[in-house]
TILOPA-42682 format. One record per residue: x, y negated, z negated of N, C-alpha, C, O, CB in turn; residue in three letters. Coordinates in pm, whole numbers, padded with zeros to 5 digits, always signed. Atoms other than C-alpha are relative to their C-alpha. Glycine has a CB too. Layout:
<voros>
XYZXYZXYZXYZXYZALA/...
</voros>
This chain:
<voros>
+00097-00033-00104+17664-06504-09490-00142+00000-00055-00237-00038+00013+00032+00136+00061UNK/+00133-00006+00058+17377-06454-09731-00061-00139-00011-00183-00155+00003+00004+00067-00138UNK/+00050+00137+00012+17350-06833-09779-00027-00062+00135-00115-00147+00148+00098-00086-00076UNK/+00016+00058-00134+17383-06910-09408-00129+00046+00064-00198-00034+00128+00118+00036+00089UNK/+00119-00055-00066+17100-06685-09292-00129-00072-00042-00208-00109+00046-00011+00149-00031UNK/+00122+00077+00037+16824-06854-09500+00001-00140+00058-00104-00194+00093-00012-00008-00153UNK/-00007+00136-00058+16950-07191-09375-00040+00000+00146-00106-00092+00194+00141-00057-00015UNK/+00037-00011-00142+16914-07073-09016-00149+00017+00014-00211-00043+00102+00072+00118+00067UNK/+00145-00022-00003+16561-06952-09086-00075-00130-00025-00172-00162+00043-00041+00105-00103UNK/+00065+00127+00034+16468-07283-09245+00011-00098+00116-00084-00171+00149+00062-00062-00128UNK/-00020+00092-00112+16617-07474-08955-00091+00032+00117-00150-00057+00178+00143+00003+00046UNK/+00088-00042-00110+16428-07271-08697-00145-00035-00031-00219-00080+00056+00013+00151+00026UNK/+00139+00030+00041+16106-07315-08894-00032-00148+00017-00140-00184+00064-00023+00040-00147UNK/+00021+00145-00013+16148-07691-08901-00014-00040+00146-00098-00123+00181+00116-00078-00065UNK/+00005+00033-00143+16214-07704-08526-00133+00042+00061-00196-00034+00135+00115+00067+00075UNK/+00129-00050-00052+15910-07489-08446-00115-00088-00046-00204-00122+00032-00024+00145-00043UNK/+00107+00085+00054+15690-07698-08675-00004-00134+00069-00111-00189+00097+00019-00020-00150UNK/-00008+00130-00068+15813-08015-08510-00057+00008+00140-00127-00083+00186+00144-00050+00006UNK/+00052-00017-00136+15735-07879-08165-00151+00013-00001-00219-00047+00082+00062+00123+00067UNK/+00145-00018+00011+15387-07771-08272-00070-00132-00031-00172-00165+00029-00032+00104-00107UNK/+00060+00129+00037+15313-08106-08435+00006-00099+00114-00088-00175+00136+00070-00057-00122UNK/-00012+00092-00114+15442-08296-08134-00102+00034+00107-00164-00056+00164+00142+00006+00060UNK/+00101-00042-00099+15222-08091-07902-00140-00036-00043-00222-00079+00037+00009+00148+00024UNK/+00133+00033+00052+14923-08140-08127-00026-00149+00010-00137-00192+00041-00015+00046-00145UNK/+00016+00145-00007+14985-08514-08137-00028-00045+00143-00116-00128+00168+00124-00071-00053UNK/+00020+00036-00140+15015-08538-07760-00140+00040+00046-00206-00034+00120+00105+00068+00088UNK/+00134-00046-00039+14696-08334-07720-00108-00091-00059-00205-00128+00008-00024+00147-00046UNK/+00097+00088+00066+14512-08548-07971-00001-00137+00067-00107-00196+00089+00033-00015-00150UNK/-00009+00132-00064+14639-08866-07808-00068+00002+00136-00139-00091+00173+00146-00043+00015UNK/+00060-00012-00132+14534-08742-07464-00152+00008-00010-00225-00047+00072+00054+00123+00073UNK/+00144-00016+00016+14192-08645-07595-00068-00131-00041-00184-00155-00009-00029+00108-00103UNK/+00060+00123+00051+14140-08983-07759+00007-00114+00100-00055-00218+00077+00069-00041-00129UNK/-00010+00106-00099+14227-09187-07450-00134-00020+00069-00188+00073+00128+00109+00033+00103UNK/+00129+00032-00063+13911-09358-07326+00006-00139+00061+00090-00222+00026-00116+00009-00103UNK/+00021+00133-00057+13806-09651-07118-00143-00040-00032-00238+00030+00004+00028-00002+00156UNK/+00132+00051+00036+13516-09855-07252-00032-00123+00083+00049-00215+00093-00008-00033-00152UNK/+00041+00111-00086+13326-10089-07023-00146-00035-00027-00221+00042-00087+00021+00036+00150UNK/+00140+00043+00003+13002-10283-07008-00048-00016+00144+00000-00103+00217-00018-00133-00081UNK/+00060+00015-00132+12800-10232-06692-00120-00092-00008-00187-00098-00111-00040+00136+00058UNK/+00113+00092+00002+12539-10487-06596-00067-00004+00137-00007+00028+00239+00046-00142-00041UNK/+00075+00015-00125+12272-10547-06336-00114-00097-00023-00163-00110-00134-00054+00137+00050UNK/+00115+00089+00006+12002-10802-06260-00074+00002+00133-00018+00034+00237+00044-00143-00036UNK/+00083+00000-00120+11720-10836-06015-00105-00111-00011-00160-00135-00119-00068+00139+00019UNK/+00106+00101-00007+11482-11114-05910-00129+00066+00046-00127+00153+00134+00040-00116+00095UNK/+00128-00056-00040+11115-11033-05882-00112-00100-00026-00095-00198-00099-00028+00132-00075UNK/+00117+00087+00016+10771-11193-05863-00104+00070-00087-00125+00191-00075-00061-00037+00138UNK/+00106-00055+00084+10498-11143-06120-00117+00045+00088-00141-00011+00195-00048-00105-00105UNK/+00116-00047-00076+10194-10949-06002-00128-00001-00082-00229+00056-00041+00026+00139+00053UNK/+00119+00010+00085+09953-11025-06286+00001-00135-00070+00104-00179-00123-00005+00115-00104UNK/+00014+00129+00068+09826-11354-06425-00105+00012-00109-00208+00077-00091-00037-00113+00100UNK/+00097+00003+00110+09651-11408-06757-00022-00146-00038+00071-00216-00078+00051+00084-00124UNK/+00034+00138+00036+09472-11735-06818-00102+00004-00114-00194+00086-00114-00057-00079+00123UNK/+00094+00012+00111+09294-11832-07140-00046-00144-00015+00029-00238+00011+00062+00050-00131UNK/+00057+00131+00025+09069-12122-07222-00108+00012-00106-00134+00122-00157-00058-00061+00131UNK/+00107-00002+00101+08793-12218-07462-00090-00121+00018-00051-00221+00080+00059+00003-00143UNK/+00093+00113+00003+08492-12442-07502-00079+00007-00130-00095+00114-00189-00096+00001+00126UNK/+00064+00004+00132+08301-12553-07808-00118-00095-00002-00134-00181+00085+00101-00042-00107UNK/+00116+00086+00024+07983-12714-07936-00015-00023-00150+00014+00065-00231-00130+00064+00059UNK/+00023+00033+00140+07900-12891-08261-00141-00056-00017-00186-00138+00063+00105-00101-00050UNK/+00135+00049+00031+07555-12951-08414-00028+00024-00148+00034+00109-00211-00107+00070+00090UNK/+00038-00020+00140+07396-12983-08755-00071+00133-00021-00064+00192-00128-00089-00115-00047UNK/+00072-00127+00007+07185-12678-08679+00079+00108+00073+00129+00086+00183-00142-00013+00062UNK/-00071-00111-00062+07348-12343-08607-00072+00046+00126-00009+00082+00225+00014+00117-00099UNK/+00078-00044-00116+07065-12255-08369+00022-00091+00120+00036-00045+00233-00149+00004-00035UNK/-00021+00095-00109+07112-12572-08167+00140+00014+00058+00157+00012+00180-00023-00144-00047UNK/-00138-00014-00046+07491-12531-08150+00015+00127+00084+00083+00126+00186+00096+00004-00121UNK/-00010-00125-00074+07452-12171-08034-00071-00011+00135-00021+00040+00236-00059+00115-00081UNK/+00074+00018-00125+07193-12265-07771+00080-00084+00099+00087-00053+00218-00136-00067-00028UNK/-00083+00084-00086+07418-12541-07638+00121+00078+00054+00161+00061+00169+00048-00124-00077UNK/-00116-00078-00042+07712-12300-07627-00037+00100+00109+00041+00123+00202+00061+00072-00119UNK/+00045-00093-00103+07512-12045-07426-00024-00072+00133+00001-00016+00239-00128+00071-00045UNK/+00016+00079-00122+07424-12320-07178+00136-00027+00065+00151-00019+00187-00073-00135-00031UNK/-00136+00022-00051+07794-12400-07147+00056+00127+00063+00125+00121+00165+00093-00049-00112UNK/-00050-00128-00053+07870-12032-07091-00054+00025+00141+00019+00072+00228-00041+00116-00093UNK/+00057-00017-00133+07634-12022-06796+00068-00090+00103+00091-00050+00217-00149-00028-00002UNK/-00069+00093-00089+07802-12326-06646+00140+00051+00034+00186+00041+00148+00009-00141-00064UNK/-00134-00055-00022+08143-12164-06689-00007+00119+00096+00075+00131+00187+00065+00041-00134UNK/+00016-00116-00087+08022-11842-06527-00028-00043+00145+00029+00011+00239-00115+00090-00051UNK/+00033+00049-00135+07875-12032-06232+00122-00061+00067+00144-00043+00186-00114-00102-00006UNK/-00121+00061-00056+08197-12227-06189+00096+00108+00049+00148+00099+00160+00069-00089-00105UNK/-00094-00107-00036+08411-11911-06186-00048+00077+00124+00031+00110+00212+00019+00096-00118UNK/+00055-00071-00116+08180-11736-05942+00013-00083+00127+00041-00030+00234-00147+00036-00023UNK/-00011+00088-00117+08184-12038-05712+00144-00007+00052+00167-00042+00168-00050-00140-00034UNK/-00141+00002-00039+08565-12015-05707+00050+00137+00046+00168+00155+00073+00085-00049-00117UNK/-00037-00132-00050+08561-11651-05603+00071+00089-00100+00137+00184-00060+00085-00016+00118UNK/-00063-00083+00102+08681-11509-05934-00081+00129-00019-00204+00124-00029+00011-00077-00134UNK/+00065-00127+00027+08602-11141-05983-00040+00003-00147+00046+00001-00235+00093+00121+00036UNK/+00049+00008+00137+08383-11141-06294+00038+00123-00083+00028+00120-00206-00149-00018-00001UNK/-00050-00116+00075+08513-10796-06386+00135-00030-00065+00180+00042-00154+00013+00122+00092UNK/-00129+00040+00057+08842-10973-06461-00016-00102-00112+00083-00148-00169+00089-00058+00109UNK/+00027+00106+00097+08674-11216-06702-00051+00060-00131-00137+00149-00131-00102-00101+00057UNK/+00043-00045+00133+08633-11160-07076-00043-00122-00081+00034-00216-00099+00114+00078-00074UNK/+00050+00102+00092+08416-11382-07297+00007+00059-00141-00060+00157-00172-00148-00044+00037UNK/-00017-00051+00135+08523-11333-07657-00119-00036-00088-00204-00118-00052+00129-00055-00062UNK/+00106+00029+00096+08294-11335-07959+00008-00146-00044+00116-00205-00048+00009+00095-00122UNK/+00008+00140+00041+08180-11677-08077+00058-00017-00140+00024+00058-00231-00146-00052+00004UNK/-00055+00033+00132+08380-11826-08364-00081-00114-00061-00102-00217+00003+00152-00039+00012UNK/+00086+00099+00068+08169-12021-08616+00074-00058-00119+00128+00017-00201-00134+00064-00045UNK/-00060+00065+00115+08306-12276-08860-00093-00109-00053-00161-00177+00025+00139-00060+00036UNK/+00079+00106+00064+08132-12507-09109+00089-00123-00017+00204-00112-00059-00056+00048-00138UNK/-00077+00123+00006+08244-12869-09099-00045-00086-00119-00163-00095-00150-00014-00079+00131UNK/+00027+00086+00115+08270-13102-09397+00081-00128+00013+00192-00127+00066+00033+00072-00134UNK/-00072+00126+00011+08367-13466-09445+00019-00032-00148-00070-00011-00229-00075-00116+00073UNK/-00027+00035+00140+08532-13585-09765-00076-00126-00041-00099-00216+00040+00150-00020-00021UNK/+00063+00119+00058+08356-13835-09991+00104-00067-00089+00179+00000-00160-00130+00036-00082UNK/-00100+00075+00076+08564-14110-10151-00068-00099-00092-00177-00149-00063+00098-00072+00095UNK/+00051+00106+00088+08513-14344-10444+00064-00133+00038+00138-00141+00136+00030+00033-00150UNK/-00051+00133-00031+08598-14714-10452+00152-00009-00008+00213-00100+00048-00061-00102-00092UNK/-00144+00001+00014+08956-14627-10545+00069+00084+00108+00191+00098+00109+00039+00051-00138UNK/-00057-00079-00109+09002-14409-10238+00027+00144-00036+00093+00214+00041+00125-00063+00045UNK/-00021-00137+00040+09001-14081-10426-00115+00088+00050-00230+00045+00057+00013+00009-00153UNK/+00102-00093-00047+08818-13775-10296-00085+00045-00118-00035+00094-00219+00065+00122+00070UNK/+00092-00039+00109+08511-13709-10506-00086+00121+00037-00160+00173-00046-00090-00117-00036UNK/+00079-00114-00044+08355-13431-10303-00003+00008+00151+00078-00055+00218-00142-00009-00055UNK/+00012-00014-00144+08249-13333-09955-00146+00015+00038-00230+00053-00043+00081+00121+00051UNK/+00136-00009-00050+07939-13341-09742+00000+00083+00128+00085+00064+00215-00059-00141+00025UNK/+00012-00087-00117+07834-13081-09486-00045-00083+00121-00141-00159+00113-00098+00116-00027UNK/+00031+00079-00119+07830-13226-09133-00051+00085+00117-00093+00030+00218+00122-00077+00043UNK/+00052-00083-00109+07731-12928-08920+00088+00120+00029+00176+00155-00049-00015-00083+00124UNK/-00073-00120-00043+07865-12626-08736+00074-00027+00130+00025-00098+00218-00097+00120+00017UNK/-00074+00002-00127+08133-12597-08470+00013+00143+00049+00067+00230-00020+00140-00067-00017UNK/-00006-00132-00060+08102-12298-08241+00099-00004+00117+00092-00093+00202-00142+00047+00048UNK/-00103-00006-00105+08393-12202-08016+00001+00138+00064-00004+00240-00005+00140-00034-00058UNK/-00011-00126-00072+08411-11937-07749+00122-00003+00091+00142-00097+00168-00129+00028+00082UNK/-00119-00011-00084+08734-11823-07585-00032+00085+00121-00117+00174+00117+00118+00061-00079UNK/+00019-00073-00125+08754-11694-07231+00137+00038+00055+00233-00039+00044-00080-00086+00104UNK/-00127-00045-00057+09026-11494-07060-00023+00062+00136-00117+00138+00158+00069+00101-00094UNK/+00001-00062-00133+09093-11404-06699+00131+00076+00016+00240+00019+00000-00018-00108+00115UNK/-00117-00084-00025+09331-11118-06626-00014+00057+00140-00099+00142+00165+00015+00115-00107UNK/+00022-00030-00142+09381-11078-06254+00131+00009+00076+00234-00046+00035-00089-00107+00063UNK/-00114-00005-00092+09622-10992-05973-00011-00105+00110+00080-00122+00191+00011+00139+00062UNK/+00019+00108-00096+09479-11277-05767+00063-00126-00058-00007-00218-00102-00152-00022+00033UNK/-00074+00106+00071+09747-11512-05895-00031-00138+00055-00057-00231-00022+00149+00027+00008UNK/+00019+00131-00061+09700-11796-05650-00135-00060-00036-00143-00179-00069+00013+00009+00152UNK/+00133+00052+00028+09327-11829-05709-00017-00036-00147-00076-00139-00180-00105+00102+00041UNK/+00016+00027+00143+09346-11806-06088+00082-00122-00041+00041-00198-00128+00043+00122-00084UNK/-00076+00123+00025+09619-12071-06091-00084-00122+00034-00086-00221-00040+00131+00000+00083UNK/+00085+00112-00043+09381-12298-05902-00114-00023-00099-00147-00136-00132-00056+00025+00140UNK/+00109+00009+00098+09098-12221-06144+00048-00065-00129-00021-00149-00187-00058+00139-00029UNK/-00052+00056+00126+09317-12302-06443+00020-00150+00007+00013-00219-00095+00132+00067-00037UNK/-00019+00144-00017+09382-12647-06299-00131-00075+00017-00142-00191-00023+00089-00028+00120UNK/+00124+00070-00034+09028-12726-06190-00113+00017-00101-00212-00056-00095-00047+00046+00133UNK/+00113-00028+00088+08815-12586-06471-00031-00115-00095-00144-00127-00142+00028+00125-00080UNK/+00027+00114+00086+08856-12900-06680-00098-00098+00065-00149-00188-00001+00130-00072-00036UNK/+00101+00082-00067+08631-13061-06419-00138+00022-00058-00228-00060-00036-00002+00029+00148UNK/+00130-00026+00064+08344-12903-06615-00030-00099-00111-00145-00110-00156-00003+00141-00056UNK/+00024+00102+00102+08392-13178-06872-00103-00100+00049-00182-00153-00029+00131-00072-00037UNK/+00099+00092-00058+08191-13398-06635-00142+00055-00012-00239-00019-00006+00033-00029+00147UNK/+00131-00063+00016+07908-13147-06678-00037+00017-00146-00137+00081-00179-00003+00134+00069UNK/+00031-00007+00143+07922-13181-07056+00061+00119-00071+00031+00144-00188-00148+00003-00018UNK/-00063-00117+00063+08133-12870-07121+00137-00042-00053+00225-00079+00024+00013+00119+00102UNK/-00126+00039+00063+08413-12944-07369+00099+00117+00011+00122+00190-00086-00022-00040-00150UNK/-00085-00115-00027+08655-12696-07212+00148-00037-00011+00190-00145+00031-00029+00057+00139UNK/-00145+00014+00009+09025-12655-07288+00064+00110+00085+00019+00224+00083+00050+00008-00148UNK/-00067-00096-00087+09260-12484-07041+00145+00015-00041+00220-00082-00048-00010-00044+00146UNK/-00139-00028+00035+09584-12317-07145+00082+00027+00128+00026+00055+00234+00010+00120-00098UNK/-00088-00032-00114+09885-12267-06917-00005+00151+00025-00007+00229-00070+00147-00046-00028UNK/+00005-00144-00030+09873-11930-06736+00127+00072-00047+00234+00011-00056-00020+00023+00151UNK/-00114-00086+00032+10100-11644-06844+00014+00102+00112-00086+00149+00168-00019+00072-00139UNK/-00026-00088-00114+10264-11420-06585+00069+00129-00048+00160+00126-00131+00088-00072+00105UNK/-00053-00130+00039+10341-11047-06617+00028+00084+00124-00007+00048+00236-00099+00072-00094UNK/-00032-00095-00106+10465-10753-06412-00043+00138-00045+00000+00186-00151+00153-00003+00036UNK/+00061-00126+00043+10277-10424-06422+00086+00123+00028+00054+00233-00017-00132+00017+00066UNK/-00087-00114-00033+10560-10204-06287+00135-00014-00071+00240+00015-00014+00021+00011+00154UNK/-00122+00027+00075+10811-10290-06557+00082+00126-00026+00205+00120-00025-00035-00065-00131UNK/-00073-00124+00027+10900-09927-06632+00087+00040+00120+00203+00078+00103-00097+00114-00034UNK/-00076-00033-00121+11007-09864-06270+00116-00098+00019+00227-00058+00056-00092-00001+00125UNK/-00104+00102-00015+11201-10190-06261+00115+00025-00098+00232+00009-00063-00059-00141-00022UNK/-00102-00024+00103+11383-10102-06584+00088+00120+00038+00209+00115+00018-00067+00025-00136UNK/-00076-00118-00043+11487-09759-06450+00095-00037+00113+00210+00008+00115-00095+00113+00044UNK/-00084+00043-00112+11618-09919-06132+00119-00082-00051+00231-00065-00004-00082-00084+00101UNK/-00107+00081+00057+11819-10169-06336+00102+00087-00074+00222+00063-00064-00058-00105-00095UNK/-00091-00090+00072+11964-09893-06555+00092+00074+00097+00211+00091+00071-00081+00100-00085UNK/-00079-00069-00101+12076-09705-06246+00109-00090+00055+00224-00048+00070-00089+00051+00113UNK/-00097+00094-00055+12247-10013-06105+00106-00038-00103+00224-00052-00070-00071-00127+00051UNK/-00095+00037+00105+12407-10106-06438+00097+00114-00029+00215+00091-00055-00075-00039-00129UNK/-00086-00117+00021+12541-09751-06482+00104+00011+00112+00221+00036+00087-00084+00128-00007UNK/-00092-00003-00115+12692-09756-06131+00104-00111-00011+00220-00091+00022-00077-00013+00133UNK/-00092+00112+00017+12845-10096-06207+00105+00032-00107+00223+00002-00090-00077-00128-00037UNK/-00093-00036+00107+12998-09965-06530+00103+00102+00046+00221+00089+00015-00076+00055-00118UNK/-00093-00102-00052+13150-09661-06357+00102-00064+00095+00221-00030+00090-00078+00113+00073UNK/-00092+00066-00093+13300-09880-06085+00105-00081-00075+00222-00080-00038-00078-00092+00097UNK/-00095+00078+00082+13459-10107-06346+00103+00093-00064+00223+00065-00064-00075-00080-00109UNK/-00090-00095+00067+13603-09806-06531+00097+00061+00100+00215+00079+00068-00080+00110-00070UNK/-00088-00057-00102+13741-09654-06209+00109-00099+00041+00223-00059+00064-00082+00041+00124UNK/-00098+00103-00035+13913-09982-06125+00108-00011-00108+00226-00021-00077-00068-00137+00019UNK/-00095+00009+00111+14074-09999-06470+00093+00122+00000+00214+00109-00015-00075-00010-00136UNK/-00080-00122+00000+14189-09635-06451+00100+00000+00114+00216+00036+00096-00091+00123+00010UNK/-00087+00002-00118+14332-09676-06101+00115-00096-00018+00230-00064+00015-00080-00037+00124UNK/-00103+00102+00018+14521-09992-06190+00099+00036-00110+00207-00021-00118-00063-00133-00030UNK/-00090-00043+00106+14673-09819-06492+00066+00133+00031+00131+00194-00055-00075+00010-00132UNK/-00066-00121-00043+14789-09518-06292-00062+00127-00052+00004+00230-00062+00140-00004-00040UNK/+00069-00117+00051+14530-09280-06430-00123+00027+00084-00154-00047+00177-00038-00019-00148UNK/+00126-00030-00069+14212-09117-06311-00111+00013-00102-00088+00051-00217+00013+00129+00085UNK/+00114+00003+00090+13866-09137-06461-00054+00141-00024-00070+00220+00068-00111-00089+00056UNK/+00055-00129+00038+13729-08840-06649-00150-00006-00019-00219-00089+00042+00065+00050-00125UNK/+00144-00011+00022+13384-08747-06774-00052-00114-00087+00022-00174-00166-00033+00134-00064UNK/+00066+00100+00084+13139-08989-06928-00017+00058-00140-00074+00166-00157-00139-00042+00060UNK/+00007-00049+00138+13164-08955-07307-00121-00055-00074-00180+00014-00157+00126-00037-00074UNK/+00117+00060+00066+12889-09192-07418-00053-00116+00083+00021-00179+00160+00036-00048-00144UNK/+00064+00113-00069+12645-09449-07284-00114-00051-00087-00200+00026-00130-00051+00040+00142UNK/+00105+00063+00082+12425-09692-07477-00057-00120+00074+00016-00206+00122+00055-00043-00139UNK/+00066+00113-00066+12171-09928-07329+00011-00124-00088-00010-00118-00209-00148+00032+00031UNK/-00012+00126+00073+12227-10289-07427-00129-00079+00008-00238-00025-00005+00114-00082+00054UNK/+00115+00091+00003+11998-10589-07402-00073+00000+00135-00011-00013+00240+00046-00142-00035UNK/+00085+00015-00117+11709-10589-07156-00082-00126-00018-00149-00143-00120-00092+00125+00021UNK/+00074+00124+00016+11560-10927-07093-00044-00059+00133+00007-00026+00240+00085-00100-00073UNK/+00060+00063-00118+11357-11137-06854-00006-00150-00024-00058-00196-00125-00143+00058+00028UNK/+00007+00145+00009+11399-11508-06794-00058-00054+00130-00066+00017+00230+00142-00062-00027UNK/+00054+00063-00119+11246-11750-06548+00110-00037+00097+00218-00082+00056-00081-00123-00036UNK/-00098+00039-00102+11428-11809-06220+00013-00152+00005-00084-00225-00015-00040+00055+00139UNK/-00029+00143-00019+11590-12150-06169-00045-00083-00121-00087-00197-00106-00069-00052+00126UNK/+00039+00072+00122+11516-12246-06531+00123-00020-00087+00229+00038-00062-00111+00077-00078UNK/-00108+00022+00096+11732-12371-06816-00006+00099-00115+00066+00086-00214-00007-00142-00054UNK/+00015-00100+00106+11625-12073-07022+00128+00082-00013+00185+00126+00087-00121+00093+00030UNK/-00125-00072+00023+11922-11899-07182-00027+00143-00044-00134+00176-00096+00085-00073-00105UNK/+00010-00139+00044+11986-11533-07248+00010+00006-00152+00072-00080-00215+00111+00087+00065UNK/+00000-00016+00145+11935-11409-07603+00054+00136-00037+00030+00235+00032-00141-00019-00057UNK/-00053-00128+00046+12116-11140-07797-00113+00094-00038-00098+00216-00030+00094-00021-00120UNK/+00114-00084+00037+11777-11018-07912-00087+00037+00118-00179+00118+00106-00083-00069-00104UNK/+00080-00029-00119+11639-11013-07558-00112-00101+00016-00187-00127-00078-00058+00141-00007UNK/+00105+00098-00029+11411-11269-07394-00105+00066+00091-00074+00154+00170+00059-00128+00068UNK/+00107-00052-00086+11076-11196-07232-00086-00118+00044-00180-00158-00025-00086+00108-00075UNK/+00068+00119-00051+10956-11486-07020-00139+00033+00054-00156+00129+00129+00085-00065+00109UNK/+00135-00012-00055+10584-11522-06949-00046-00131+00064-00157-00139+00116-00099+00043-00110UNK/+00038+00131-00053+10584-11886-06836+00022-00012+00149-00048-00087+00216+00077-00108-00071UNK/-00038+00014-00141+10742-11838-06493-00056+00113+00085-00057+00229+00044+00152-00005+00013UNK/+00050-00101-00094+10589-11659-06197+00117+00076+00062+00110+00197+00081-00086-00066+00111UNK/-00120-00062-00056+10933-11593-06047+00098+00025-00114+00132-00066-00188+00064-00089+00111UNK/-00081-00037+00115+11157-11406-06289+00128+00071+00041+00143+00115+00155-00080+00089-00094UNK/-00123-00076-00015+11501-11250-06328+00011+00096-00117+00010+00054-00233+00124-00093+00009UNK/-00018-00101+00103+11542-10923-06519+00145+00045+00000+00206+00057+00106-00095+00121+00021UNK/-00138-00045+00011+11880-10808-06647+00013+00103-00110-00069+00109-00202+00095-00118-00026UNK/-00024-00103+00101+12022-10520-06847+00149+00028-00006+00220+00010+00093-00080+00131+00032UNK/-00139-00039+00016+12357-10408-06985+00007+00142-00055-00084+00189-00123+00075-00098-00095UNK/-00023-00136+00048+12496-10062-07055+00144+00011-00046+00236-00021+00029-00031+00106+00112UNK/-00135-00021+00053+12796-09986-07278+00038+00146+00024-00035+00237-00017+00008-00036-00154UNK/-00039-00134-00039+12988-09683-07146+00144+00029-00040+00229-00060-00043-00017+00018+00151UNK/-00135-00044+00033+13292-09483-07251+00033+00123+00083-00043+00220+00086+00013+00031-00152UNK/-00043-00109-00087+13485-09255-07013+00132+00059-00053+00216-00011-00109+00018-00049+00146UNK/-00129-00063+00029+13760-09003-07076+00097-00033+00113+00056-00067+00224-00016+00155-00017UNK/-00103+00028-00099+14088-09055-06895+00083+00125+00023+00126+00190-00073+00090-00118-00047UNK/-00081-00118-00035+14275-08777-06712+00148-00038+00008+00232+00048+00035-00048+00061+00134UNK/
</voros>
């Protein structure tokens, strides 16, 4: 009897330990059950700000003459913009950039033996930042007509922006979160379970591409400024507990 009693105690201990471990495993397994989904949303919108940049330049042997000619060109540019109805408060004339020009000297063998100063080139950049998109687009196309007036002007393609990006991003996050929850609920329902609390959520890539373009999405996020009509998208990675 003395040998049997310790054996009974040991047996009971093993059974109890097994029950406790089984319960702990089931609890741990239940706690670790999650559903992970990626929610997404996109929205089309129109830019409400245009930025156009251009420049014009003058070259002369004398710095004074080049600067005087450039100031004359500036007046012509200002008059042109005013005649097109551009708000001059939206116009910025940058500081004049000055560069010295040299031509190489060659010997009879075609080797460079030195250089000779040929004059100064002065360049001034101009920028228009405006919400009057239609008019500034027209200006960007027509300003090269000043070449006929002797102004050596270059016109860059306009860039388009949206000034309410923060509000748009919040709206997209809300839609992407709702999309993620709906996906998770569908998965839980189809697997005979119910969705629990949100355990984690991480914002993914936010990017903007041009509508109806061949531009592709990028893992690093794209930010289109070439197109007036754009598409913004965002993703959200979410993890839910399962009941």
